[in-house]
C-alpha positions as CSV (number, residue, x, y, z in Angstrom):
1,M,-84.1,-50.9,29.2
2,L,-81.1,-51.4,31.4
3,G,-79.5,-54.8,30.7
4,S,-76.2,-56.7,30.7
5,A,-74.5,-55.7,27.5
6,T,-71.4,-55.1,29.6
7,S,-70.5,-57.5,32.3
8,G,-69.6,-56.7,35.9
9,S,-71.1,-54.4,38.5
10,P,-72.6,-51.1,37.5
11,I,-70.3,-48.1,37.7
12,V,-72.9,-45.4,37.1
13,A,-76.0,-44.8,39.3
14,V,-78.5,-43.0,37.1
15,I,-80.6,-40.8,39.5
16,I,-84.2,-40.1,38.3
17,P,-86.3,-37.9,40.6
18,A,-90.0,-38.4,39.8
19,W,-93.3,-37.1,41.0
20,N,-96.6,-38.4,39.7
21,A,-94.7,-39.7,36.6
22,A,-96.7,-42.8,36.0
23,G,-97.3,-41.7,32.4
24,R,-93.6,-41.2,31.8
25,I,-91.4,-43.3,34.0
26,G,-91.7,-46.5,32.0
27,R,-90.8,-44.7,28.8
28,I,-87.7,-43.2,30.5
29,L,-86.5,-46.5,31.9
30,D,-87.2,-48.4,28.7
31,R,-84.9,-45.9,26.8
32,L,-82.0,-46.4,29.2
33,P,-79.0,-48.1,27.5
34,D,-78.8,-51.9,27.5
35,D,-75.5,-51.7,29.2
36,G,-74.5,-53.2,32.5
37,R,-72.4,-50.2,33.5
38,F,-75.6,-48.3,34.3
39,E,-78.3,-48.8,36.9
40,A,-81.4,-46.7,37.6
41,I,-82.2,-45.3,41.0
42,V,-85.7,-43.7,40.9
43,V,-86.7,-41.4,43.8
44,D,-90.5,-41.4,44.0
45,D,-91.1,-38.0,45.6
46,G,-94.4,-38.6,47.3
47,S,-96.3,-39.6,44.2
48,T,-100.0,-40.3,44.5
49,D,-100.0,-42.6,41.4
50,R,-98.2,-45.8,40.5
51,T,-94.8,-44.1,39.7
52,G,-92.8,-46.3,42.1
53,D,-94.5,-49.6,41.1
54,L,-94.0,-48.9,37.4
55,A,-90.4,-48.0,38.0
56,R,-89.8,-51.4,39.5
57,E,-91.7,-53.1,36.7
58,H,-89.5,-51.3,34.1
59,G,-86.2,-52.3,35.6
60,A,-85.2,-49.8,38.2
61,A,-82.4,-51.2,40.4
62,L,-83.8,-49.3,43.4
63,V,-86.8,-47.2,44.1
64,V,-86.5,-44.7,47.0
65,R,-89.9,-43.6,48.3
66,H,-90.7,-40.3,50.0
67,G,-93.9,-40.5,52.0
68,V,-94.6,-36.9,51.2
69,R,-93.5,-34.6,48.4
70,S,-90.1,-33.1,49.5
71,G,-88.9,-31.3,46.4
72,V,-86.8,-32.2,43.4
73,G,-83.6,-31.2,45.2
74,A,-84.4,-33.4,48.1
75,A,-85.2,-36.3,45.7
76,I,-81.9,-35.9,43.9
77,R,-80.0,-35.7,47.1
78,D,-81.5,-39.0,48.4
79,G,-80.8,-40.6,45.0
80,L,-77.1,-39.4,45.2
81,A,-76.9,-40.8,48.7
82,A,-78.1,-44.1,47.5
83,G,-75.6,-44.1,44.7
84,L,-72.8,-43.5,47.2
85,A,-74.1,-46.2,49.4
86,R,-73.9,-48.6,46.5
87,K,-70.3,-47.5,45.9
88,R,-70.8,-46.4,42.3
89,P,-67.9,-44.3,41.1
90,Y,-70.1,-42.2,38.8
91,V,-73.6,-40.7,39.2
92,A,-75.8,-39.3,36.4
93,L,-78.9,-37.2,36.7
94,L,-81.9,-37.5,34.5
95,S,-85.3,-35.8,35.0
96,G,-88.5,-37.7,35.5
97,D,-90.0,-35.1,33.2
98,E,-88.1,-36.4,30.1
99,P,-85.9,-33.4,29.3
100,G,-83.0,-35.5,28.1
101,D,-82.4,-38.6,26.0
102,P,-81.2,-41.5,28.1
103,A,-79.5,-42.9,25.0
104,D,-76.9,-40.1,25.5
105,L,-75.6,-41.8,28.7
106,I,-73.1,-44.1,27.0
107,A,-71.4,-41.5,24.8
108,G,-71.5,-39.0,27.7
109,L,-69.8,-41.4,30.1
110,E,-67.2,-42.3,27.5
111,A,-66.5,-38.6,26.8
112,L,-66.1,-37.9,30.5
113,Q,-63.7,-40.8,30.9
114,A,-61.7,-39.9,27.7
115,A,-61.2,-36.4,28.9
116,E,-60.3,-37.6,32.4
117,A,-62.9,-35.0,33.6
118,D,-64.8,-34.9,36.8
119,Y,-68.1,-33.5,35.7
120,L,-70.0,-33.5,32.4
121,Q,-72.8,-31.0,31.7
122,G,-75.2,-31.7,28.8
123,S,-75.7,-29.0,26.2
124,R,-78.4,-28.5,23.6
125,W,-76.4,-25.7,22.0
126,L,-73.1,-27.3,21.2
127,P,-72.7,-28.7,17.7
128,G,-74.4,-32.1,17.6
129,G,-76.8,-31.1,20.3
130,D,-80.5,-30.8,19.7
131,D,-83.5,-29.1,21.2
132,A,-85.8,-31.2,19.0
133,D,-89.2,-30.6,20.7
134,R,-89.0,-26.8,21.0
135,A,-90.8,-26.4,17.7
136,G,-88.6,-23.7,16.3
137,K,-88.4,-21.6,19.4
138,P,-84.8,-20.2,20.0
139,G,-84.5,-20.9,23.7
140,L,-83.5,-17.3,24.4
141,A,-84.3,-17.5,28.1
142,T,-82.0,-20.5,28.6
143,R,-79.2,-18.9,26.7
144,L,-79.5,-15.7,28.7
145,Y,-79.5,-17.7,31.9
146,S,-76.4,-19.6,30.8
147,L,-74.6,-16.3,30.1
148,A,-75.5,-15.0,33.5
149,F,-74.5,-18.2,35.2
150,S,-71.2,-18.2,33.3
151,G,-70.4,-14.7,34.5
152,L,-71.0,-15.6,38.1
153,A,-69.2,-19.0,37.9
154,G,-66.2,-17.6,36.0
155,R,-66.4,-20.2,33.2
156,R,-68.4,-20.4,30.0
157,V,-71.3,-22.8,30.2
158,T,-73.5,-22.9,27.1
159,D,-76.5,-24.7,28.7
160,A,-76.5,-24.3,32.4
161,T,-80.2,-25.3,32.8
162,N,-79.7,-28.7,31.1
163,G,-80.6,-31.5,33.4
164,F,-78.3,-34.1,31.8
165,R,-75.2,-34.4,34.1
166,I,-72.7,-37.1,34.8
167,F,-70.0,-36.7,37.5
168,R,-67.6,-38.6,39.8
169,S,-69.3,-39.5,43.0
170,S,-66.1,-38.7,44.9
171,M,-67.0,-35.0,44.4
172,L,-69.8,-35.5,47.0
173,H,-67.2,-36.3,49.7
174,D,-65.6,-32.8,49.2
175,Q,-66.4,-30.8,52.4
176,R,-66.8,-27.7,50.2
177,I,-69.9,-29.2,48.6
178,N,-72.7,-29.4,51.1
179,L,-75.9,-30.7,49.7
180,Y,-77.6,-30.9,53.1
181,Q,-78.6,-27.3,53.3
182,S,-82.2,-26.4,53.9
183,W,-82.3,-24.1,50.8
184,L,-81.3,-26.9,48.4
185,T,-84.6,-28.9,48.4
186,G,-85.9,-27.6,45.1
187,Y,-84.5,-26.5,41.8
188,D,-81.5,-24.9,43.5
189,L,-79.6,-28.1,44.0
190,E,-78.5,-28.9,40.4
191,P,-77.1,-25.4,39.6
192,Y,-75.5,-25.5,43.0
193,V,-73.5,-28.6,42.2
194,L,-72.5,-27.3,38.8
195,Y,-71.3,-24.0,40.3
196,K,-69.4,-25.8,43.0
197,A,-67.7,-28.2,40.5
198,I,-66.4,-25.1,38.6
199,R,-65.4,-23.0,41.6
200,C,-63.8,-25.9,43.5
201,G,-61.5,-26.5,40.6
202,Y,-62.9,-29.8,39.2
203,R,-62.5,-30.4,35.5
204,V,-65.9,-29.6,33.9
205,I,-66.7,-30.4,30.3
206,E,-69.8,-30.0,28.2
207,Y,-71.2,-32.6,25.8
208,P,-73.9,-32.2,23.1
209,V,-77.2,-33.9,24.0
210,T,-80.8,-34.0,22.8
211,A,-83.5,-32.4,24.9
212,V,-87.0,-33.8,25.1
213,H,-89.5,-31.4,26.7
214,R,-92.4,-32.0,29.1
215,A,-94.5,-29.9,26.7
216,A,-94.9,-33.1,24.8
217,S,-96.8,-34.5,27.7
218,G,-98.7,-31.3,28.3
219,R,-96.8,-30.1,31.4
220,P,-94.2,-27.3,31.6
221,T,-90.7,-28.0,32.8
222,V,-90.1,-24.9,34.8
223,R,-93.2,-22.9,35.8
224,G,-92.9,-19.1,36.0
225,M,-90.7,-16.6,37.7
226,R,-90.4,-18.5,41.0
227,D,-88.9,-21.6,39.4
228,G,-86.7,-19.5,37.2
229,W,-85.4,-17.6,40.2
230,R,-84.6,-20.9,42.0
231,L,-82.4,-21.9,39.1
232,F,-80.6,-18.6,39.0
233,R,-80.2,-17.8,42.7
234,P,-77.6,-20.5,43.7
235,A,-74.8,-18.9,41.5
236,L,-75.8,-15.4,42.7
237,L,-75.9,-16.3,46.4
238,L,-72.7,-18.3,46.3
239,R,-70.8,-15.7,44.3
240,T,-71.8,-12.9,46.8
241,G,-71.0,-15.1,49.8
242,V,-74.6,-15.2,51.1
243,K,-74.6,-19.0,50.8
244,R,-71.8,-21.5,50.8
């Protein structure tokens, strides 16, 4: 659970979008590092269970509540806005579906700072990374997606679908990065930010992380062709100039 191992105000707002995550949100928050540099902002995206209440009980610094379900992109966007309002110099993204290990936040932040980079993308496929819960499956679809994304973005990214990300909040003041577009309310938003970070010339690095899949809780992470297309289309639409 978040604590006070390091004194002073938090410098990283950890954004956790969550929908009907009562069975998971406590586990996620309890696994966050006991380090005062981090604070959790949970965006309860119209849940009909006790997600928001449990997030508060397990130490979230702030719970943003959507009255109706608005989409994961909209939830992330509101979490990022809250991080900016709290003047945190860094923001991190974790999923309320438990795809990443919160314990990687400390090493990820330190790697980002040591490299003097702007954006850190988690990767299961780098040496030291792990896709522990995939039960031997090779993750071919995510690797092929990453190859396609890399070609469109013009930079090799080994794991473009990975939801573990840390970046400087100052990026969000760049007028070339516009999160408030109607097509960015779903899965599109995260690959949009990664693509923009690369194409706008920010220093982007990858870092090995461990993935934890929703399959462990009986629910899929990305469901079918529709969600897969929403992950892929931002890079394609941006590269072709259809979107900006």
